[in-house]
Backbone as JSON, one array per atom type, in Angstrom:
{
  "sequence": "XXXXXXXXXXXXXXXXXXXXXXXXXXXXXXXXXXXXXXXXXXXXXXXXXXXXXXXXXXXXXXXXXXXXXXXXXXXXXXXXXXXXXXXXXXXXXXXXXXXXXXXXXXXXXXXXXXXXXXXXXXXXXXXXXXXXXXXXXXXXXXXXXXXXXXXXXXXXXXXXXXXXXXXXXXXXXXXXXXXXXXXXXXXXXXXXXXXXXXXXXXXXXXXXXXXXXXXXXXXXXXXXXXXXXXXXXXXXXXXXXXXXXXXXXXXXXXXXXXXXX",
  "N": [[-21.19, 121.55, -145.79], [-21.78, 119.06, -146.58], [-21.33, 115.91, -148.36], [-21.51, 113.88, -151.4], [-21.48, 110.8, -153.16], [-20.7, 110.2, -156.57], [-22.68, 108.2, -158.34], [-21.5, 104.89, -158.61], [-18.89, 105.51, -158.41], [-15.55, 106.6, -157.4], [-15.6, 109.24, -156.89], [-16.1, 111.94, -154.85], [-18.19, 114.55, -154.1], [-19.33, 117.92, -153.29], [-22.62, 118.51, -151.97], [-23.63, 120.78, -152.92], [-22.87, 122.55, -155.76], [-20.97, 124.46, -158.23], [-22.35, 126.26, -160.85], [-21.37, 126.74, -164.18], [-22.39, 128.28, -166.29], [-23.06, 131.14, -166.18], [-20.58, 132.52, -165.98], [-19.22, 133.32, -168.26], [-20.36, 135.65, -168.93], [-19.42, 137.71, -167.49], [-16.59, 139.84, -166.64], [-13.13, 138.69, -166.71], [-11.74, 139.16, -164.3], [-13.77, 139.51, -162.38], [-14.95, 137.01, -162.59], [-12.9, 135.36, -161.7], [-12.67, 136.16, -159.01], [-15.16, 135.34, -158.08], [-15.1, 132.55, -158.48], [-12.9, 131.8, -156.89], [-13.86, 132.56, -154.43], [-15.87, 130.7, -154.17], [-14.35, 128.36, -153.91], [-13.03, 128.93, -151.5], [-15.22, 128.78, -149.88], [-15.55, 126.13, -149.72], [-16.48, 124.71, -151.91], [-16.18, 122.1, -154.24], [-16.92, 121.18, -156.68], [-17.45, 121.73, -160.0], [-19.38, 122.74, -162.69], [-19.7, 122.81, -166.19], [-19.87, 123.5, -169.76], [-19.09, 122.78, -173.2], [-20.44, 124.41, -174.93], [-21.19, 126.67, -173.58], [-20.95, 129.96, -173.91], [-19.57, 129.36, -176.17], [-17.25, 127.93, -175.5], [-15.99, 129.75, -173.85], [-16.7, 129.67, -171.15], [-15.42, 127.35, -170.21], [-12.72, 128.05, -170.66], [-12.48, 130.34, -169.02], [-13.0, 129.23, -166.52], [-10.8, 127.49, -166.23], [-8.64, 129.33, -166.26], [-9.21, 130.93, -164.05], [-9.21, 129.1, -161.91], [-6.67, 128.03, -162.03], [-3.86, 126.46, -160.62], [-5.45, 125.32, -158.72], [-7.31, 123.84, -160.04], [-6.6, 121.21, -160.13], [-7.38, 120.22, -157.77], [-10.07, 120.05, -157.63], [-13.3, 118.83, -158.74], [-14.28, 118.61, -162.03], [-16.89, 118.86, -164.28], [-17.88, 118.66, -167.62], [-19.72, 119.21, -170.69], [-20.85, 117.75, -173.82], [-22.03, 117.67, -177.25], [-23.67, 119.6, -178.32], [-23.57, 121.15, -181.25], [-22.17, 123.85, -182.84], [-21.99, 125.48, -185.74], [-21.2, 127.52, -188.52], [-23.19, 129.37, -187.9], [-25.33, 127.78, -187.23], [-27.08, 125.61, -185.0], [-26.88, 122.34, -183.91], [-27.55, 119.01, -182.69], [-25.21, 116.52, -181.87], [-24.08, 113.35, -181.46], [-22.27, 111.63, -182.47], [-19.44, 109.39, -182.93], [-17.2, 110.54, -184.16], [-17.62, 113.28, -183.7], [-17.69, 113.38, -180.89], [-15.06, 112.64, -180.21], [-13.7, 114.79, -181.31], [-14.8, 116.91, -179.86], [-14.02, 116.38, -177.19], [-11.27, 116.81, -177.24], [-11.17, 119.55, -177.7], [-12.35, 120.54, -175.34], [-10.56, 119.6, -173.37], [-8.29, 121.06, -174.03], [-9.16, 123.73, -173.64], [-9.8, 123.64, -170.93], [-7.36, 123.16, -169.92], [-6.37, 120.7, -169.04], [-5.43, 117.24, -168.44], [-7.32, 115.32, -168.32], [-10.88, 114.79, -168.0], [-13.08, 114.9, -165.32], [-15.84, 114.18, -165.18], [-17.77, 113.52, -167.91], [-20.38, 114.62, -169.79], [-23.24, 113.84, -171.81], [-24.69, 116.39, -173.43], [-27.11, 116.94, -174.88], [-29.21, 114.48, -176.34], [-28.95, 113.29, -179.7], [-30.94, 112.1, -181.14], [-30.42, 110.32, -183.11], [-28.01, 108.78, -182.91], [-27.52, 105.68, -181.39], [-27.78, 104.99, -177.88], [-26.11, 103.04, -176.89], [-23.99, 103.11, -178.69], [-22.98, 105.64, -178.14], [-22.1, 105.25, -175.52], [-20.11, 103.38, -176.02], [-18.23, 104.89, -177.46], [-17.53, 106.75, -175.47], [-16.46, 105.04, -173.63], [-14.09, 104.3, -174.85], [-12.69, 106.72, -174.71], [-12.45, 106.83, -171.98], [-10.8, 104.63, -171.46], [-8.54, 105.57, -172.69], [-7.76, 107.44, -170.91], [-8.67, 110.01, -171.01], [-11.09, 110.82, -170.01], [-12.69, 110.34, -166.85], [-15.18, 109.39, -165.89], [-18.56, 109.09, -167.15], [-21.69, 110.7, -168.05], [-25.2, 111.63, -168.38], [-27.39, 114.17, -169.73], [-30.33, 116.17, -169.64], [-32.31, 114.14, -170.04], [-35.18, 112.04, -170.54], [-38.38, 110.33, -170.2], [-38.48, 108.84, -172.59], [-35.9, 108.01, -172.91], [-35.51, 105.96, -171.19], [-35.95, 103.32, -172.09], [-33.69, 102.71, -173.64], [-31.74, 102.8, -171.68], [-32.47, 100.62, -170.18], [-31.52, 98.54, -171.7], [-28.91, 98.17, -170.95], [-29.02, 96.68, -168.72], [-27.89, 95.44, -165.64], [-25.53, 96.71, -165.9], [-25.22, 99.45, -166.35], [-23.41, 102.04, -167.69], [-23.42, 104.78, -167.3], [-22.96, 107.23, -164.92], [-24.25, 109.39, -163.84], [-26.83, 111.93, -164.13], [-28.29, 114.93, -165.44], [-30.8, 117.3, -165.07], [-33.29, 119.86, -165.71], [-34.46, 121.41, -162.84], [-36.22, 122.9, -160.23], [-37.81, 124.84, -157.64], [-39.43, 126.37, -159.13], [-39.78, 124.94, -161.36], [-40.91, 121.94, -161.68], [-41.44, 119.89, -163.38], [-39.93, 117.71, -164.19], [-39.59, 116.13, -162.01], [-40.67, 113.58, -161.12], [-39.62, 111.79, -163.06], [-36.89, 112.15, -162.62], [-36.38, 111.1, -160.07], [-37.06, 108.52, -160.6], [-35.1, 107.7, -162.48], [-32.89, 107.91, -160.83], [-33.41, 105.92, -158.85], [-33.95, 103.51, -160.3], [-31.84, 103.2, -162.1], [-29.57, 103.78, -160.77], [-28.11, 106.16, -160.96], [-26.53, 109.21, -160.12], [-28.4, 112.05, -159.58], [-28.28, 115.46, -160.63], [-28.92, 118.99, -160.83], [-29.92, 121.54, -163.24], [-30.58, 125.03, -163.77], [-31.41, 125.59, -161.2], [-32.21, 127.73, -159.7], [-34.24, 128.63, -161.18], [-33.27, 130.0, -163.47], [-32.65, 132.33, -162.22], [-34.98, 133.54, -161.35], [-35.88, 132.82, -158.85], [-34.28, 134.18, -157.18], [-35.37, 136.5, -156.4], [-34.91, 138.91, -157.62], [-36.27, 139.81, -159.84], [-39.21, 141.15, -161.44], [-42.52, 141.77, -162.84], [-41.85, 143.89, -164.4], [-39.35, 143.5, -165.39], [-36.74, 143.65, -167.79], [-34.98, 142.18, -170.46], [-31.9, 142.06, -172.27], [-31.5, 141.5, -175.81], [-29.62, 139.52, -176.26], [-29.76, 137.97, -174.04], [-30.87, 134.95, -172.99], [-33.15, 134.66, -171.5], [-34.94, 136.45, -172.43], [-36.45, 135.24, -174.28], [-39.55, 133.61, -175.05], [-39.69, 130.93, -174.36], [-38.47, 130.65, -171.96], [-40.23, 130.44, -169.58], [-40.5, 131.18, -166.93], [-40.09, 133.88, -166.68], [-42.11, 135.25, -167.88], [-45.44, 136.35, -168.48], [-48.22, 134.65, -166.93], [-46.82, 132.72, -165.49], [-44.59, 134.06, -164.46], [-45.82, 135.84, -162.64], [-46.96, 133.98, -160.93], [-44.7, 132.76, -159.86], [-43.57, 134.91, -158.42], [-45.56, 135.35, -156.51], [-45.49, 132.93, -155.15], [-42.96, 133.0, -153.99], [-43.15, 135.17, -152.23], [-45.11, 134.28, -150.46], [-43.87, 132.11, -149.27], [-41.43, 133.0, -148.39], [-38.83, 132.47, -149.49], [-35.33, 131.96, -149.59], [-32.45, 132.12, -151.56], [-29.22, 131.04, -152.85], [-27.31, 132.6, -155.23], [-26.15, 131.48, -158.46], [-25.5, 128.86, -157.9], [-25.89, 125.3, -158.19], [-27.94, 122.51, -157.14], [-27.38, 119.33, -155.9], [-29.41, 116.51, -156.11], [-30.27, 114.31, -153.58], [-31.07, 111.31, -151.8], [-32.66, 111.27, -148.64]],
  "CA": [[-22.36, 121.41, -146.65], [-22.02, 117.65, -146.82], [-20.85, 115.38, -149.62], [-22.24, 112.78, -152.0], [-20.7, 110.04, -154.14], [-21.31, 110.14, -157.9], [-22.94, 106.82, -158.73], [-20.66, 103.9, -157.93], [-17.51, 105.93, -158.61], [-14.82, 107.04, -156.21], [-15.64, 110.7, -156.86], [-16.92, 112.51, -153.78], [-18.35, 115.99, -154.35], [-20.27, 118.63, -152.43], [-24.04, 118.48, -152.35], [-23.87, 122.05, -153.6], [-21.77, 122.81, -156.68], [-20.94, 125.75, -158.93], [-22.78, 126.19, -162.24], [-20.48, 127.59, -164.93], [-22.99, 128.99, -167.42], [-23.05, 132.61, -166.16], [-19.31, 133.21, -165.8], [-18.71, 133.93, -169.48], [-21.05, 136.93, -169.11], [-18.77, 138.74, -166.69], [-15.19, 139.94, -167.01], [-12.28, 137.65, -166.13], [-11.41, 139.48, -162.92], [-14.95, 139.22, -161.56], [-15.14, 135.56, -162.61], [-11.88, 134.76, -160.84], [-13.05, 136.42, -157.62], [-16.32, 134.52, -157.77], [-14.67, 131.16, -158.4], [-12.04, 131.63, -155.71], [-14.75, 132.64, -153.27], [-16.54, 129.39, -154.08], [-13.37, 127.41, -153.37], [-12.86, 129.27, -150.09], [-16.42, 128.34, -149.16], [-15.54, 124.67, -149.65], [-17.03, 124.1, -153.12], [-15.17, 121.35, -154.97], [-17.58, 120.61, -157.86], [-17.7, 122.8, -160.97], [-20.11, 122.23, -163.85], [-19.7, 123.69, -167.33], [-20.17, 122.81, -171.03], [-18.32, 123.4, -174.29], [-21.26, 125.38, -175.66], [-21.4, 127.88, -172.77], [-20.08, 130.99, -174.44], [-18.75, 128.71, -177.2], [-15.95, 127.57, -174.93], [-15.48, 130.78, -172.94], [-16.88, 129.24, -169.76], [-14.35, 126.41, -169.9], [-11.47, 128.81, -170.59], [-12.51, 131.2, -167.83], [-12.9, 128.35, -165.37], [-9.42, 127.03, -166.13], [-7.76, 130.44, -165.93], [-9.49, 131.39, -162.69], [-8.83, 128.09, -160.93], [-5.23, 127.83, -162.07], [-3.4, 125.19, -160.04], [-6.52, 124.75, -157.9], [-8.13, 122.96, -160.87], [-6.21, 119.83, -159.86], [-7.94, 119.82, -156.48], [-11.53, 120.06, -157.7], [-13.92, 117.95, -159.72], [-14.86, 119.39, -163.11], [-17.72, 118.17, -165.26], [-18.27, 119.45, -168.77], [-20.68, 118.51, -171.54], [-20.66, 117.81, -175.26], [-23.2, 117.23, -178.01], [-24.3, 120.74, -178.98], [-22.63, 121.53, -182.3], [-22.45, 125.18, -183.39], [-21.14, 125.72, -186.9], [-21.78, 128.35, -189.57], [-24.39, 130.03, -187.41], [-26.4, 126.82, -186.99], [-26.9, 124.76, -183.84], [-27.45, 121.0, -184.03], [-27.08, 118.05, -181.69], [-24.38, 115.51, -182.52], [-23.5, 112.37, -180.53], [-21.46, 110.69, -183.25], [-18.1, 109.17, -182.39], [-16.3, 111.53, -184.74], [-17.77, 114.57, -183.03], [-17.31, 113.22, -179.48], [-13.6, 112.66, -180.13], [-13.29, 116.16, -181.6], [-15.25, 117.77, -178.76], [-13.26, 116.17, -175.96], [-9.96, 117.45, -177.4], [-11.38, 120.98, -177.51], [-12.59, 120.83, -173.93], [-9.32, 119.38, -172.64], [-7.4, 122.19, -174.31], [-9.67, 124.94, -172.98], [-9.75, 123.45, -169.48], [-5.95, 123.0, -169.57], [-6.32, 119.49, -168.23], [-5.15, 116.0, -169.15], [-8.52, 114.49, -168.27], [-12.13, 115.39, -167.5], [-13.6, 114.02, -164.28], [-17.16, 113.67, -165.57], [-18.08, 114.02, -169.25], [-21.8, 114.35, -169.94], [-23.95, 114.11, -173.05], [-25.52, 117.57, -173.16], [-28.42, 116.59, -175.43], [-29.22, 113.37, -177.29], [-29.17, 113.79, -181.06], [-32.09, 111.44, -181.75], [-29.94, 109.46, -184.2], [-26.99, 107.85, -182.44], [-27.97, 104.83, -180.29], [-27.09, 105.25, -176.63], [-25.04, 102.05, -176.76], [-22.85, 103.6, -179.47], [-22.43, 106.77, -177.39], [-21.36, 104.67, -174.4], [-18.91, 102.74, -176.56], [-17.28, 105.96, -177.76], [-17.07, 107.31, -174.21], [-15.63, 104.03, -172.97], [-12.78, 104.41, -175.48], [-12.04, 107.89, -174.1], [-12.12, 106.46, -170.59], [-9.63, 103.75, -171.52], [-7.4, 106.41, -173.08], [-7.43, 108.31, -169.79], [-9.1, 111.39, -171.27], [-12.19, 111.07, -169.09], [-12.76, 109.36, -165.76], [-16.51, 108.8, -165.91], [-19.45, 109.82, -168.04], [-23.09, 110.75, -167.64], [-26.2, 112.14, -169.32], [-28.06, 115.42, -169.36], [-31.59, 116.41, -170.36], [-32.94, 112.88, -170.43], [-36.58, 111.94, -170.13], [-38.98, 109.01, -170.21], [-38.16, 108.09, -173.81], [-34.54, 107.48, -172.81], [-35.49, 104.85, -170.24], [-35.87, 102.05, -172.78], [-32.3, 102.45, -174.01], [-30.99, 102.52, -170.45], [-32.8, 99.25, -169.77], [-30.71, 97.6, -172.48], [-27.63, 97.93, -170.28], [-29.25, 95.78, -167.6], [-27.23, 95.84, -164.39], [-24.22, 97.25, -166.24], [-25.37, 100.81, -166.85], [-22.11, 102.71, -167.52], [-23.6, 106.2, -167.02], [-22.96, 107.35, -163.46], [-25.0, 110.56, -163.39], [-27.64, 112.64, -165.11], [-28.58, 116.31, -165.04], [-32.02, 117.82, -165.69], [-33.8, 121.09, -165.13], [-35.3, 121.21, -161.67], [-36.22, 123.93, -159.2], [-39.16, 125.04, -157.1], [-40.21, 127.03, -160.17], [-39.9, 123.99, -162.47], [-40.9, 120.59, -161.11], [-42.01, 118.98, -164.38], [-39.1, 116.52, -164.35], [-39.33, 115.57, -160.69], [-40.98, 112.15, -161.06], [-38.66, 111.06, -163.88], [-35.56, 112.23, -162.03], [-36.27, 110.14, -158.98], [-37.11, 107.19, -161.19], [-33.77, 107.41, -163.01], [-32.0, 107.7, -159.69], [-33.7, 104.67, -158.16], [-33.9, 102.33, -161.17], [-30.59, 103.06, -162.85], [-28.48, 104.06, -159.83], [-27.33, 107.32, -161.38], [-26.67, 110.37, -159.23], [-29.0, 113.19, -160.28], [-28.11, 116.84, -160.19], [-29.86, 119.85, -161.54], [-29.56, 122.84, -163.81], [-31.7, 125.96, -163.58], [-31.88, 125.33, -159.83], [-32.86, 128.95, -159.22], [-35.17, 129.07, -162.23], [-32.54, 131.01, -164.24], [-32.55, 133.56, -161.42], [-36.28, 134.06, -160.91], [-36.05, 132.55, -157.42], [-33.41, 135.06, -156.41], [-36.18, 137.63, -155.96], [-34.43, 140.15, -158.25], [-37.03, 140.17, -161.04], [-40.66, 141.23, -161.34], [-43.18, 141.88, -164.14], [-41.26, 145.0, -165.15], [-37.98, 143.2, -165.79], [-36.45, 143.64, -169.22], [-33.7, 141.54, -170.75], [-31.31, 142.36, -173.56], [-31.8, 140.5, -176.83], [-28.66, 138.41, -176.17], [-30.05, 137.23, -172.82], [-31.85, 133.93, -173.4], [-34.4, 134.81, -170.74], [-35.85, 137.33, -173.18], [-37.26, 134.39, -175.14], [-40.77, 133.13, -174.41], [-39.56, 129.55, -173.86], [-38.08, 130.74, -170.55], [-41.55, 130.85, -169.1], [-40.46, 131.73, -165.58], [-39.98, 135.33, -166.73], [-43.13, 135.8, -168.77], [-46.87, 136.09, -168.3], [-48.79, 134.14, -165.69], [-45.81, 131.97, -164.73], [-43.8, 135.05, -163.72], [-46.63, 136.31, -161.51], [-47.12, 132.85, -160.01], [-43.42, 132.59, -159.17], [-43.41, 135.98, -157.45], [-46.51, 135.1, -155.43], [-44.99, 131.78, -154.4], [-41.8, 133.41, -153.18], [-43.61, 136.05, -151.16], [-45.86, 133.48, -149.49], [-43.01, 131.13, -148.6], [-40.22, 133.68, -147.93], [-37.71, 131.61, -149.89], [-34.04, 132.61, -149.78], [-31.57, 131.27, -152.36], [-27.86, 131.48, -153.14], [-27.23, 132.73, -156.68], [-25.09, 130.86, -159.25], [-25.18, 127.5, -157.5], [-26.88, 124.26, -158.47], [-28.09, 121.63, -156.02], [-27.42, 117.91, -156.23], [-30.5, 115.85, -155.42], [-29.9, 113.04, -152.96], [-32.09, 110.79, -150.9], [-32.39, 111.57, -147.23]],
  "C": [[-22.66, 119.97, -146.99], [-21.56, 117.21, -148.2], [-21.73, 114.25, -150.13], [-21.31, 112.1, -153.01], [-21.43, 110.02, -155.48], [-21.44, 108.68, -158.32], [-22.11, 105.85, -157.92], [-19.18, 104.25, -158.06], [-16.81, 106.22, -157.29], [-14.76, 108.55, -156.1], [-16.61, 111.17, -155.79], [-16.98, 114.02, -154.0], [-19.33, 116.6, -153.35], [-21.7, 118.41, -152.9], [-24.42, 119.75, -153.1], [-22.66, 122.36, -154.46], [-21.94, 124.13, -157.4], [-21.3, 125.55, -160.39], [-22.01, 127.2, -163.1], [-21.08, 128.36, -166.08], [-22.82, 130.5, -167.33], [-21.67, 133.25, -166.23], [-18.75, 133.8, -167.09], [-19.36, 135.28, -169.75], [-20.41, 138.06, -168.32], [-17.29, 138.77, -167.04], [-14.35, 138.94, -166.22], [-11.96, 137.9, -164.66], [-12.56, 139.14, -161.97], [-15.18, 137.72, -161.48], [-14.15, 134.88, -161.67], [-12.22, 134.96, -159.37], [-14.19, 135.52, -157.18], [-15.93, 133.06, -157.58], [-13.8, 130.89, -157.18], [-12.85, 131.72, -154.42], [-15.48, 131.33, -153.06], [-15.6, 128.35, -153.47], [-13.15, 127.66, -151.88], [-14.03, 128.81, -149.24], [-16.52, 126.82, -149.08], [-16.1, 123.97, -150.86], [-15.92, 123.34, -153.85], [-15.71, 120.75, -156.28], [-17.99, 121.74, -158.79], [-18.25, 122.22, -162.26], [-20.08, 123.25, -164.98], [-20.06, 122.89, -168.58], [-19.41, 123.52, -172.14], [-19.13, 124.45, -175.04], [-21.54, 126.65, -174.85], [-20.41, 128.96, -173.24], [-19.16, 130.47, -175.51], [-17.33, 128.45, -176.71], [-15.42, 128.56, -173.91], [-15.62, 130.38, -171.48], [-15.77, 128.29, -169.35], [-13.02, 127.15, -169.75], [-11.39, 129.65, -169.31], [-12.35, 130.38, -166.57], [-11.45, 127.91, -165.16], [-8.48, 128.14, -165.69], [-7.96, 130.9, -164.49], [-9.02, 130.39, -161.64], [-7.32, 127.88, -160.89], [-4.84, 126.48, -161.52], [-4.46, 124.54, -159.17], [-7.38, 123.78, -158.7], [-7.81, 121.49, -160.64], [-6.86, 119.3, -158.58], [-9.46, 119.82, -156.45], [-12.0, 119.08, -158.76], [-14.61, 118.82, -160.77], [-15.67, 118.48, -164.02], [-18.03, 119.13, -166.4], [-19.12, 118.58, -169.69], [-20.35, 118.69, -173.01], [-21.98, 117.44, -175.95], [-23.96, 118.34, -178.68], [-23.28, 121.3, -179.98], [-23.05, 122.86, -182.92], [-21.47, 125.44, -184.53], [-21.89, 126.53, -187.94], [-23.12, 128.97, -189.16], [-25.55, 129.1, -187.12], [-26.06, 125.94, -185.78], [-27.61, 123.43, -184.05], [-26.93, 120.15, -182.88], [-26.34, 116.93, -182.42], [-23.73, 114.63, -181.46], [-22.63, 111.35, -181.24], [-20.07, 110.55, -182.65], [-17.12, 110.22, -182.89], [-16.39, 112.85, -183.99], [-17.38, 114.49, -181.56], [-15.8, 113.32, -179.33], [-13.06, 114.06, -180.41], [-13.62, 117.07, -180.42], [-14.39, 117.61, -177.52], [-11.89, 116.83, -176.06], [-10.08, 118.96, -177.19], [-11.57, 121.34, -176.05], [-11.33, 120.65, -173.1], [-8.36, 120.55, -172.82], [-7.85, 123.44, -173.58], [-9.59, 124.84, -171.47], [-8.31, 123.3, -168.98], [-5.76, 121.81, -168.63], [-5.97, 118.28, -169.09], [-6.37, 115.09, -169.21], [-9.69, 115.3, -167.74], [-12.72, 114.41, -166.5], [-14.92, 113.36, -164.68], [-17.55, 114.33, -166.88], [-19.52, 113.63, -169.57], [-22.32, 114.67, -171.33], [-24.9, 115.27, -172.78], [-26.95, 117.35, -173.62], [-28.25, 115.39, -176.35], [-29.53, 113.92, -178.68], [-30.33, 113.11, -181.78], [-31.71, 110.5, -182.88], [-29.0, 108.38, -183.68], [-27.52, 107.01, -181.27], [-27.14, 105.08, -179.03], [-25.94, 104.27, -176.41], [-23.8, 102.49, -177.52], [-22.18, 104.77, -178.77], [-21.57, 106.24, -176.24], [-20.06, 104.02, -174.87], [-17.83, 103.78, -176.87], [-16.68, 106.53, -176.48], [-16.17, 106.33, -173.46], [-14.21, 104.05, -173.56], [-12.0, 105.58, -174.87], [-11.63, 107.6, -172.67], [-10.87, 105.59, -170.56], [-8.37, 104.52, -171.91], [-6.98, 107.38, -171.98], [-7.85, 109.74, -169.99], [-10.32, 111.79, -170.45], [-12.17, 110.0, -168.01], [-14.09, 108.62, -165.77], [-17.39, 109.61, -166.85], [-20.9, 109.7, -167.6], [-23.96, 111.35, -168.73], [-26.78, 113.45, -168.82], [-29.31, 115.56, -170.21], [-32.19, 115.12, -170.91], [-34.34, 112.79, -169.84], [-37.09, 110.51, -170.31], [-38.57, 108.18, -171.43], [-36.75, 107.51, -173.78], [-34.46, 106.22, -171.93], [-35.32, 103.51, -170.93], [-34.43, 101.71, -173.16], [-31.45, 102.14, -172.78], [-31.25, 101.1, -169.96], [-31.93, 98.22, -170.47], [-29.37, 97.29, -171.84], [-27.78, 96.96, -169.11], [-28.63, 96.31, -166.33], [-25.86, 96.46, -164.64], [-24.32, 98.64, -166.87], [-24.07, 101.59, -166.62], [-22.22, 104.2, -167.19], [-23.79, 106.4, -165.52], [-23.83, 108.49, -162.95], [-25.92, 111.06, -164.5], [-28.03, 114.0, -164.53], [-29.81, 116.8, -165.8], [-32.43, 119.12, -165.03], [-34.71, 120.77, -163.96], [-35.12, 122.37, -160.7], [-37.63, 124.02, -158.64], [-40.04, 125.79, -158.08], [-40.42, 126.12, -161.38], [-39.76, 122.58, -161.93], [-41.41, 119.54, -162.09], [-41.22, 117.69, -164.53], [-38.91, 115.73, -163.06], [-39.54, 114.06, -160.63], [-39.96, 111.33, -161.83], [-37.29, 111.05, -163.23], [-35.39, 111.22, -160.91], [-36.36, 108.71, -159.49], [-35.74, 106.79, -161.73], [-32.78, 107.14, -161.89], [-32.18, 106.32, -159.09], [-33.5, 103.44, -159.04], [-32.55, 102.11, -161.83], [-29.36, 103.46, -162.05], [-27.53, 105.14, -160.35], [-27.57, 108.46, -160.41], [-27.27, 111.53, -160.01], [-28.5, 114.52, -159.74], [-28.78, 117.75, -161.21], [-29.2, 121.01, -162.26], [-30.8, 123.73, -163.7], [-32.26, 125.87, -162.18], [-32.51, 126.54, -159.18], [-33.8, 129.5, -160.28], [-34.58, 130.16, -163.09], [-32.49, 132.37, -163.53], [-33.86, 134.08, -160.89], [-36.46, 133.88, -159.41], [-35.1, 133.36, -156.56], [-34.18, 136.26, -155.85], [-35.81, 138.94, -156.62], [-35.35, 140.66, -159.36], [-38.53, 140.23, -160.76], [-41.23, 141.42, -162.74], [-42.61, 143.01, -165.0], [-39.84, 144.72, -165.65], [-37.86, 143.13, -167.31], [-35.07, 143.03, -169.43], [-33.22, 141.96, -172.13], [-31.58, 141.21, -174.53], [-30.86, 139.29, -176.75], [-28.8, 137.61, -174.88], [-31.16, 136.24, -173.15], [-33.17, 134.03, -172.65], [-35.38, 135.76, -171.41], [-36.8, 136.52, -174.06], [-38.43, 133.78, -174.36], [-40.64, 131.72, -173.83], [-39.06, 129.54, -172.42], [-39.27, 131.32, -169.78], [-41.54, 131.47, -167.72], [-40.46, 133.25, -165.55], [-41.07, 136.0, -167.56], [-44.54, 135.41, -168.3], [-47.27, 135.58, -166.93], [-47.76, 133.4, -164.83], [-44.93, 132.91, -163.91], [-44.56, 135.51, -162.49], [-46.8, 135.21, -160.47], [-45.84, 132.64, -159.21], [-43.24, 133.65, -158.09], [-44.33, 135.78, -156.25], [-46.02, 133.98, -154.53], [-43.84, 132.19, -153.48], [-42.21, 134.27, -152.0], [-44.28, 135.24, -150.06], [-44.95, 132.58, -148.66], [-41.7, 131.71, -148.1], [-38.97, 132.85, -148.22], [-36.46, 132.44, -150.1], [-33.11, 131.64, -150.52], [-30.19, 131.87, -152.5], [-27.68, 131.46, -154.65], [-26.01, 132.0, -157.23], [-24.81, 129.41, -158.87], [-26.3, 126.53, -157.9], [-26.84, 123.24, -157.36], [-28.16, 120.19, -156.49], [-28.54, 117.27, -155.42], [-30.0, 114.52, -154.84], [-31.05, 112.58, -152.1], [-31.68, 111.1, -149.46], [-32.38, 110.27, -146.42]]
}
């Protein structure tokens, strides 16, 4: 499937990696079979986050991979704080240091290959975030760090690093059903030399061809919410028409790393 280097690091990963969000929705046995099948297929890049299932995705990933976890690259994310039934974004040093210890414990690892800011909190300067992450890197708790869900407004802060941008990667929503971030993603890649990769690469499943206008989701399925426009109204019908016209075939559960040809 080919490989790609993450930024200027020595980490080489597949162009196609495994997205860890859905695995907390299935039982441990099914998750283990799925993950081992991915490894057998040559996948060596696994993406998760501490907020996926409130840590369940990280735990399931660690348990399923077992000793194989030492032979793969794992990226997880921090910055989404869930406490007392409330969700906020937090990029403070105090919370970063707390979050990394939780992820290391759940992943059963001494270090995290790539640690990404899940969402910016709109308060903590990016330079301060980088400083905190650099401390963790020096302590050997993370190897490299990156960003997620960044947009045009983040460009100015990245410029402040000049030619010494410490963030090696970024991750944004992108698929054939959602191309709103396309221009920005290629700009970040070219101007700041960060490796881009995607989430929602199958439009949360809409591009799998499994869903139509009659699909119904349980209340605990986030796709039931109107903000997941791919499954509602005109956007749902447009997606279905597009797939029929182009006969698109996708592989479920995987995300695609964008690279230049």
